[in-house]
C-alpha positions, 0 to 999 in steps of 0.5 A: 500499500502507497499510503503506509509507505509515503507516511514512512517517509515523511514521518521520517524527516522533519519539514523545512518551516520559513520564517518571515513575518511578512507572510500570510499563513496559508495550507492545503491538503495534497488528496491522494486515492488509490485507485485499482488504475493507479495513484491518483493526485486530486487537484481543483481549478480555483474560480474565477472570480478569486481575488489570488490565484484565480483560474490557476490549478492547485491543492483545495486549501487556502488561508488559516483563519484566525479560528484555526488550530493549526495548519492542518485545521485549516488544510483539511477545513479549505478541502471541506469548504472547496470541494467537499471532502469530509475531514473524517475521511483523510488519512493524513499521511504527513507533511511537506515543507512550507512553500512560498505563493504569490502574494507572500502567502507561505503554503504548508502543504499536508498530505491525505489518503481519502477514498478511491472514488469520493463525491466531491461538492464543488463550492462555485464561489471558489472552484471551477473544477475537480480531477485528479492525474495519475501520479504515474503520468506525472513520473514520465520525464515528458510531462515535466519542464522546468524552465531557464529562469527563476520564481520572483522568490528565485524558486524554480519554476515548473510546468506538469503538462498532464490530460490538458491541463498544466500544473505550475507555481507553488502546486508544481513546486509540492508535487515536485517535493513530493516525487522527489521525497517518495520515489525518488524522483528527479527533473531534469532542466529541458 
């Protein structure tokens, strides 16, 4: 079971935290579905009317509110609000390193397994679409391109092209980190 392997890897390390008073805290859930046709990551397309990251592909999640008891609670709350994932249906496997996102957000990603088939409920004010991509496809070298320039935060810029979707920005950096830790995946600059 891949979930056990992921949990072992994530729990054997201390995730990196970013420091700085100017950051706004956000958290996301990387939902994984273990299906008969392979393991899949669940992603969303953000609604076009949002103030930040409109129309982009992302993991469900968002800003950490004052009422949240930490980043994990925020990730689970936002996943429920955006696409209807009940927090009790998530087996949290661990946490990845924090990453920066536009508008001075620092994002804490959590990895969790959800049931293999799920009846998502989209909140149209926040989410335009929900879809899954096979992890095996993301591991294909032809699926990813690394730009020859760095982001405004000085980080590599990746684009995963999978099933007609362009997955980039903080979401792509989170995926790269996950694939590297769990599968030993290394991106080659093209």
